[in-house]
C-alpha positions as CSV (number, residue, x, y, z in Angstrom):
1,M,-8.4,29.8,-0.5
2,S,-4.6,29.1,-0.5
3,I,-3.2,25.7,0.4
4,A,-1.6,27.2,3.6
5,E,-5.0,28.6,4.6
6,S,-6.7,25.3,4.0
7,V,-4.2,23.4,6.1
8,D,-4.5,26.0,8.9
9,R,-8.3,25.6,8.8
10,C,-8.0,21.9,9.1
11,R,-5.6,22.2,12.0
12,A,-7.9,24.7,13.8
13,Y,-10.8,22.3,13.4
14,F,-8.8,19.5,15.0
15,Q,-7.9,21.8,17.9
16,T,-11.7,22.1,18.7
17,G,-11.7,18.3,19.5
18,A,-14.5,17.6,17.2
19,T,-12.9,14.5,15.7
20,I,-11.8,13.0,19.0
21,A,-15.0,11.4,20.2
22,I,-15.5,7.8,19.0
23,D,-19.1,8.5,17.9
24,A,-17.9,11.4,15.8
25,R,-15.4,9.1,14.0
26,I,-18.0,6.4,13.5
27,N,-20.5,9.0,12.1
28,A,-17.8,10.3,9.7
29,L,-17.0,6.7,8.4
30,R,-20.7,5.9,8.0
31,A,-21.3,9.1,6.1
32,L,-18.4,8.3,3.8
33,E,-19.7,4.8,3.2
34,Q,-23.1,6.0,2.2
35,A,-21.6,8.6,-0.1
36,I,-19.4,6.1,-1.9
37,I,-22.4,3.8,-2.4
38,A,-24.5,6.7,-3.7
39,H,-21.9,7.7,-6.3
40,E,-20.8,4.2,-7.2
41,S,-21.7,4.5,-10.9
42,E,-19.8,7.8,-11.2
43,I,-16.7,6.2,-9.7
44,Y,-16.9,3.5,-12.4
45,D,-17.2,6.1,-15.1
46,A,-14.2,8.0,-13.8
47,L,-12.0,4.9,-13.6
48,K,-13.1,4.0,-17.1
49,Q,-12.1,7.4,-18.3
50,D,-8.7,7.5,-16.5
51,L,-7.5,3.9,-16.9
52,G,-10.0,2.1,-19.1
53,K,-11.1,-0.2,-16.2
54,S,-14.3,-2.2,-16.5
55,A,-17.0,-1.9,-13.8
56,T,-16.2,-5.4,-12.6
57,E,-12.5,-4.7,-12.1
58,S,-13.3,-1.3,-10.6
59,Y,-15.5,-2.9,-7.9
60,M,-13.2,-5.9,-7.3
61,C,-10.0,-3.8,-7.0
62,E,-11.1,-0.4,-5.9
63,V,-14.6,0.2,-4.6
64,G,-15.2,-3.2,-3.1
65,L,-11.9,-3.3,-1.3
66,T,-12.4,0.2,0.0
67,L,-15.9,-0.6,1.4
68,A,-14.6,-3.8,3.0
69,E,-11.8,-1.8,4.7
70,L,-14.2,0.9,5.8
71,R,-16.6,-1.6,7.3
72,Y,-13.8,-3.4,9.1
73,Q,-12.8,-0.1,10.7
74,L,-16.3,0.5,11.7
75,R,-16.6,-2.9,13.4
76,H,-13.4,-2.4,15.4
77,V,-12.7,1.2,16.0
78,R,-14.4,1.5,19.3
79,S,-12.3,-1.3,20.9
80,W,-9.1,-0.1,19.3
81,A,-9.6,3.4,20.7
82,A,-10.4,2.2,24.2
83,R,-7.9,2.2,27.0
84,H,-5.9,-1.0,27.1
85,R,-4.6,-2.3,30.4
86,K,-1.0,-3.4,30.6
87,R,0.9,-5.4,33.3
88,T,2.6,-3.3,35.9
89,G,5.9,-4.6,37.2
90,L,6.7,-4.9,40.9
91,A,9.1,-1.9,40.7
92,N,6.0,0.3,40.2
93,F,3.9,-1.2,43.0
94,H,1.2,0.0,43.5
95,A,0.0,1.4,40.1
96,T,-2.2,0.8,37.1
97,S,-0.7,0.8,33.6
98,F,-2.5,1.4,30.3
99,T,-2.2,2.8,26.8
100,I,-4.3,5.3,24.9
101,A,-4.4,5.7,21.1
102,E,-4.2,9.4,20.3
103,P,-4.7,10.9,16.8
104,Y,-1.7,12.7,15.3
105,G,-3.7,15.7,14.3
106,C,-3.6,17.1,10.8
107,V,-2.3,14.5,8.3
108,L,-1.4,14.6,4.6
109,I,-2.4,11.8,2.3
110,M,-0.8,11.8,-1.1
111,S,-2.0,9.1,-3.5
112,P,-1.0,7.7,-6.9
113,W,-2.9,7.3,-10.2
114,N,-2.8,3.5,-10.7
115,Y,-5.5,2.6,-8.2
116,P,-6.6,6.2,-7.6
117,F,-9.8,5.5,-5.6
118,M,-8.7,2.7,-3.3
119,L,-5.2,4.1,-2.6
120,T,-6.8,7.4,-1.6
121,M,-9.8,6.2,0.3
122,E,-8.2,3.3,2.3
123,P,-5.6,5.5,4.0
124,L,-8.3,8.2,4.5
125,V,-10.5,5.7,6.3
126,G,-7.7,4.7,8.7
127,A,-6.9,8.4,9.4
128,L,-10.6,9.2,10.1
129,A,-11.0,6.1,12.3
130,A,-8.0,7.3,14.4
131,G,-9.5,10.7,14.9
132,N,-7.4,12.9,12.6
133,V,-8.3,15.7,10.1
134,C,-6.9,15.1,6.6
135,V,-5.6,17.0,3.6
136,V,-5.9,14.6,0.6
137,K,-3.9,15.1,-2.5
138,P,-4.9,12.7,-5.4
139,S,-2.7,12.3,-8.5
140,A,-3.0,14.7,-11.4
141,Y,-2.7,11.7,-13.8
142,S,-6.2,10.5,-12.8
143,P,-8.2,13.7,-12.9
144,A,-11.7,12.2,-13.4
145,T,-11.3,10.0,-10.3
146,S,-9.8,12.9,-8.3
147,A,-12.9,15.0,-9.2
148,I,-15.4,12.4,-8.1
149,M,-13.5,11.7,-4.9
150,R,-13.7,15.4,-4.1
151,K,-17.4,15.4,-4.9
152,I,-18.0,12.4,-2.6
153,I,-16.0,13.8,0.3
154,A,-17.6,17.2,0.0
155,S,-21.0,15.7,0.0
156,C,-20.6,14.0,3.4
157,L,-17.8,15.6,5.4
158,P,-17.0,19.2,6.3
159,E,-14.0,20.6,4.3
160,E,-12.3,21.5,7.5
161,M,-12.2,17.8,8.4
162,V,-11.1,16.5,5.0
163,C,-9.8,18.9,2.4
164,V,-9.1,17.6,-1.1
165,V,-6.4,19.4,-3.1
166,E,-6.4,18.7,-6.8
167,G,-3.5,19.7,-9.1
168,G,0.0,18.7,-10.1
169,R,3.6,19.5,-9.1
170,A,2.9,23.0,-7.9
171,E,0.3,21.8,-5.5
172,N,2.5,18.9,-4.3
173,T,5.3,21.4,-3.7
174,A,3.1,23.8,-1.8
175,L,1.7,21.0,0.4
176,L,5.1,19.6,1.3
177,D,6.1,23.1,2.4
178,Q,3.4,23.0,5.1
179,T,3.8,21.5,8.5
180,F,1.8,18.3,9.1
181,D,1.6,15.9,12.0
182,Y,1.9,12.9,9.7
183,I,2.4,12.2,6.0
184,F,1.2,9.1,4.2
185,F,2.6,8.8,0.7
186,T,2.0,6.2,-2.0
187,G,3.9,6.5,-5.2
188,G,7.3,6.2,-6.8
189,T,10.7,6.0,-5.1
190,V,12.0,9.3,-6.5
191,V,9.1,11.4,-5.1
192,G,9.1,9.3,-2.0
193,K,12.6,10.5,-1.2
194,L,11.5,14.1,-1.7
195,V,8.6,13.6,0.6
196,M,10.9,12.1,3.3
197,Q,13.3,15.0,2.8
198,K,10.6,17.6,3.3
199,A,9.1,15.7,6.3
200,A,12.6,15.7,7.9
201,E,12.6,19.5,8.0
202,H,9.7,19.4,10.5
203,L,10.5,16.0,12.1
204,T,7.2,14.7,10.6
205,P,6.7,11.0,10.8
206,V,6.0,9.3,7.4
207,T,4.6,6.2,5.9
208,L,6.1,5.5,2.4
209,E,4.3,3.0,0.2
210,L,6.6,2.7,-2.8
211,G,7.3,-0.2,-5.2
212,G,10.1,-2.0,-6.9
213,K,10.8,-5.1,-9.0
214,S,8.7,-7.8,-7.3
215,P,10.0,-11.3,-8.3
216,C,7.9,-14.4,-9.0
217,I,9.6,-17.8,-8.7
218,I,8.3,-20.8,-10.5
219,A,9.9,-23.8,-8.8
220,E,10.5,-27.1,-10.6
221,D,7.6,-28.7,-8.6
222,A,5.1,-26.0,-9.2
223,N,1.6,-26.7,-10.5
224,L,2.2,-25.0,-13.8
225,K,-1.4,-24.6,-14.9
226,I,-2.5,-22.8,-11.7
227,A,0.8,-20.9,-11.6
228,A,0.3,-19.6,-15.1
229,A,-3.3,-18.5,-14.5
230,R,-2.4,-16.7,-11.3
231,V,0.7,-15.1,-12.7
232,V,-1.2,-13.8,-15.7
233,F,-4.0,-12.5,-13.5
234,G,-1.5,-10.6,-11.3
235,K,0.8,-9.4,-14.0
236,Y,-1.9,-8.0,-16.3
237,L,-4.3,-6.7,-13.8
238,N,-4.9,-3.0,-14.5
239,C,-2.6,-3.5,-17.5
240,G,0.3,-4.2,-15.3
241,Q,0.0,-0.8,-13.6
242,T,0.0,-2.4,-10.1
243,C,2.7,-1.8,-7.5
244,V,2.6,-5.4,-6.4
245,A,2.4,-7.0,-9.8
246,P,5.0,-9.8,-10.4
247,D,7.6,-7.7,-12.2
248,Y,9.7,-10.5,-13.5
249,I,9.4,-14.3,-13.6
250,L,12.2,-16.6,-12.5
251,V,11.4,-20.1,-14.0
252,H,13.3,-23.3,-13.4
253,E,14.9,-24.4,-16.7
254,R,13.3,-27.8,-16.6
255,V,9.7,-26.4,-16.6
256,H,10.4,-23.3,-18.7
257,D,8.8,-24.5,-21.9
258,A,5.7,-26.0,-20.3
259,F,5.2,-22.9,-18.2
260,L,5.5,-20.6,-21.2
261,A,3.0,-22.6,-23.1
262,E,0.6,-22.4,-20.2
263,V,1.1,-18.6,-20.0
264,R,0.2,-18.2,-23.7
265,T,-2.9,-20.3,-23.1
266,Q,-4.0,-18.3,-20.1
267,I,-3.5,-14.9,-21.8
268,T,-5.8,-16.1,-24.7
269,A,-8.3,-17.5,-22.3
270,M,-8.5,-14.3,-20.2
271,Y,-8.1,-11.6,-22.8
272,G,-9.0,-13.2,-26.1
273,E,-7.1,-13.7,-29.4
274,H,-7.0,-9.9,-29.9
275,P,-6.7,-8.2,-26.5
276,L,-6.7,-4.7,-27.9
277,D,-10.2,-5.4,-29.1
278,N,-11.3,-6.6,-25.7
279,P,-13.6,-3.9,-24.2
280,D,-12.5,-4.9,-20.7
281,W,-8.8,-4.4,-21.5
282,G,-7.7,-1.1,-20.1
283,H,-5.1,1.4,-21.2
284,I,-1.8,3.0,-20.1
285,V,-2.4,6.1,-18.0
286,N,-0.9,8.5,-20.5
287,E,1.3,9.0,-23.6
288,K,4.5,9.5,-21.5
289,H,4.2,6.2,-19.8
290,L,3.2,4.5,-23.1
291,K,6.5,5.7,-24.7
292,R,8.5,4.6,-21.6
293,L,7.0,1.1,-21.8
294,M,7.6,0.8,-25.5
295,G,11.2,1.5,-24.9
296,L,11.4,-1.5,-22.5
297,I,10.2,-4.0,-25.2
298,D,12.9,-5.8,-27.1
299,P,11.1,-7.1,-30.2
300,A,13.7,-9.8,-30.6
301,K,12.7,-11.3,-27.3
302,V,8.9,-11.0,-27.6
303,V,7.2,-14.4,-27.7
304,C,3.6,-13.3,-27.1
305,G,1.8,-10.0,-27.6
306,G,3.8,-6.9,-28.2
307,E,1.0,-5.1,-30.2
308,V,0.7,-1.3,-29.4
309,S,-2.0,1.2,-30.2
310,K,-0.8,4.7,-29.7
311,E,-4.2,6.1,-30.4
312,T,-5.9,4.2,-27.5
313,L,-2.8,4.1,-25.3
314,Q,-2.9,0.3,-25.2
315,I,-0.2,-2.4,-25.2
316,A,-1.3,-6.0,-25.5
317,P,-0.3,-8.5,-22.8
318,T,3.3,-9.1,-23.7
319,V,5.8,-11.8,-22.8
320,M,9.6,-11.5,-23.3
321,D,11.6,-14.7,-23.0
322,Q,15.3,-15.3,-22.4
323,V,15.6,-12.0,-20.6
324,S,18.9,-11.1,-18.9
325,A,19.7,-8.7,-16.1
326,E,21.2,-6.3,-18.6
327,D,18.0,-5.8,-20.6
328,A,16.3,-2.5,-20.3
329,V,13.2,-4.2,-19.0
330,M,15.2,-5.2,-15.9
331,G,16.6,-1.8,-15.3
332,E,13.5,-0.3,-13.7
333,E,10.1,-1.2,-12.3
334,I,8.0,-2.0,-15.3
335,F,4.5,-0.9,-14.3
336,G,3.0,-2.1,-17.5
337,P,1.8,-5.3,-19.3
338,I,5.3,-6.7,-20.0
339,M,6.3,-10.1,-18.5
340,P,10.0,-10.8,-18.6
341,I,10.9,-14.5,-18.2
342,I,14.3,-15.5,-16.8
343,T,15.4,-19.1,-16.4
344,Y,17.5,-20.4,-13.5
345,A,19.3,-23.7,-13.0
346,S,19.2,-23.9,-9.2
347,I,17.2,-22.4,-6.4
348,D,20.5,-20.9,-5.0
349,E,20.9,-19.0,-8.3
350,A,17.3,-17.7,-8.1
351,E,17.7,-16.6,-4.5
352,A,21.0,-14.9,-5.2
353,F,19.5,-13.0,-8.1
354,I,16.7,-11.6,-5.9
355,K,19.0,-10.7,-3.0
356,A,21.4,-8.9,-5.2
357,R,18.7,-6.3,-5.9
358,P,16.9,-3.8,-3.6
359,K,14.3,-5.3,-1.3
360,P,11.1,-5.7,-3.2
361,L,7.6,-4.7,-2.2
362,A,6.3,-8.2,-2.9
363,L,7.5,-11.7,-3.7
364,Y,5.6,-14.7,-5.1
365,L,6.7,-18.3,-4.9
366,F,5.0,-21.2,-6.6
367,T,6.0,-24.5,-5.1
368,R,4.7,-27.6,-3.4
369,S,7.7,-27.8,-1.1
370,K,7.3,-26.7,2.5
371,E,11.1,-26.6,2.8
372,L,11.5,-24.3,-0.1
373,E,8.6,-22.1,1.1
374,Q,10.3,-21.8,4.5
375,R,13.6,-21.0,3.0
376,F,12.3,-18.0,1.0
377,L,10.1,-16.7,3.8
378,T,13.0,-16.9,6.3
379,H,16.0,-15.8,4.2
380,V,14.7,-13.5,1.5
381,P,13.6,-10.0,2.5
382,F,10.5,-8.4,1.0
383,G,7.5,-6.4,2.0
384,G,4.8,-9.2,1.7
385,G,3.6,-11.7,-0.8
386,C,2.0,-15.0,-1.6
387,V,2.9,-18.7,-1.8
388,N,1.1,-20.2,-4.9
389,D,-0.7,-17.0,-5.8
390,T,0.0,-13.3,-6.7
391,V,-1.3,-9.9,-5.6
392,V,-4.2,-11.0,-3.4
393,H,-2.3,-10.8,-0.1
394,L,-3.2,-7.1,0.0
395,A,-6.9,-7.8,-0.2
396,T,-7.4,-8.3,3.5
397,S,-7.9,-6.1,6.5
398,E,-6.5,-8.8,8.8
399,M,-2.9,-8.2,7.8
400,G,-0.8,-5.1,7.3
401,F,0.5,-4.2,3.8
402,G,3.7,-2.3,3.3
403,G,7.3,-2.4,2.0
404,V,10.7,-2.7,3.4
405,G,13.9,-0.9,2.5
406,A,13.7,0.7,-1.0
407,S,10.1,-0.5,-1.4
408,G,8.8,1.6,1.5
409,M,8.4,1.9,5.3
410,G,5.4,1.5,7.5
411,S,2.2,-0.4,6.8
412,Y,-1.6,-0.1,6.8
413,H,-4.9,-2.0,6.4
414,G,-7.2,-2.9,9.3
415,K,-5.6,-2.4,12.7
416,K,-2.4,-1.4,11.1
417,S,-4.1,1.6,9.6
418,F,-5.5,2.7,12.9
419,D,-2.1,2.3,14.5
420,T,-0.3,4.1,11.7
421,F,-2.4,7.2,12.2
422,S,-2.3,7.1,16.0
423,H,0.3,7.8,18.6
424,E,0.1,5.3,21.5
425,K,0.4,7.0,24.8
426,S,1.8,4.9,27.7
427,I,0.4,5.9,31.1
428,L,1.2,4.8,34.6
429,K,-1.2,5.9,37.3
430,K,0.4,5.6,40.7
431,H,-1.8,5.0,43.7
432,L,-1.5,7.1,46.8
433,W,-2.1,4.8,49.7
434,I,1.6,3.7,49.8
435,D,4.9,5.4,48.8
436,M,7.8,3.0,48.6
437,P,10.8,4.8,50.2
438,M,13.6,2.8,48.5
439,R,14.0,5.2,45.6
440,Y,14.7,8.2,47.7
441,Q,18.0,9.3,49.2
442,P,19.8,8.8,51.5
443,F,20.5,5.3,50.1
444,S,21.4,2.4,52.4
445,S,22.2,-1.3,52.2
446,W,18.6,-2.4,52.8
447,K,17.5,-0.1,50.0
448,D,20.1,-1.6,47.7
449,T,18.8,-5.1,48.6
450,A,15.2,-4.0,48.0
451,I,16.0,-2.3,44.6
452,R,17.7,-5.5,43.4
453,L,14.8,-7.6,44.5
454,F,12.2,-5.4,42.9
455,L,14.1,-5.1,39.6
456,R,14.7,-8.8,39.1
């Protein structure tokens, strides 16, 4: 069956109304939950094959987060989908106002390779909770995970409700030539621009979850031991192949040496003296990205790590010190286990450095100062982030996650996912027992007075 035929079949299924009823949505989510649990070990095997992830990391960062999001949607979807009464102004006396969440229809979800399970399933969960049918396109760079996701979905949901399309650029192009009611894309900026361009041809709304160079600021008053541990965790999680990883570290010059020493200590504590021999240390997704990352490493500035295994596609946790804005590693999002350290003399300098660049997806600030915290939260634009931690702000269904500017548009997680995949209808139901005459011609002075009174 061609891609166009698959999309048409999904659209036809949506037109039957089979996904609208709340019980149907709940049944679909429960079926998906049970299928994920039933295939959990196969998911771990696939993630190990694609990215070298351990079972613990795969549960912590992929399966566990997906199941938590799914269960959150199950707990709340009935109330989210109900009518919500709104206040009716005097000008519309006598009437009842309310909103209804309506599914968009047939939506396209395009996901990346770095967290291939979570970043496919979490948007899918939101789309199903909102009552849509979905065409899912996982990344060709994580084929084992794509295959198990297709198996899981096919085992519990009809293909006309959720259709999984595997493949590469040809399939991406064919999908973007179709007309969808909503497109949800997670990936790089270059492809994100293409998605938006294609969506514009059909006036299709989009969510773009992109990336960028997310800064991490170590203030002079930071707790350096905790900061180092949490920066090392966030930077080298999934071998640095994380869209919200701290991309570069801005360290106050007075604490630079002490922070660097703590970073070295934490790298050894977490990954061992020889990280490439650590069975839980993953690998770069493919040879192309390995070569790209090797080109970003300046051996003269490496103060920790730097070892590379081309055979296993691995790079040890690497720290580069005394980095400048002109270095290659600062010219693009790193997306790998390379930590550039840049020193600053004043917080004004650090803030200016960040604001001179495109708005990042995340920002991390380590400080004990409430004033400094408030300054960065108020005056520095970014998608989301943490104070005194890294990465973990996305591990909750209580807050939305998304970028701003060049790092993306729109957000999801929890209620935000439901809202993203829903159109909110605003309805005013006018009662018939009275019909206020002031809006009708012929107008008169008393009507002018009444209109001014009612529209105060």
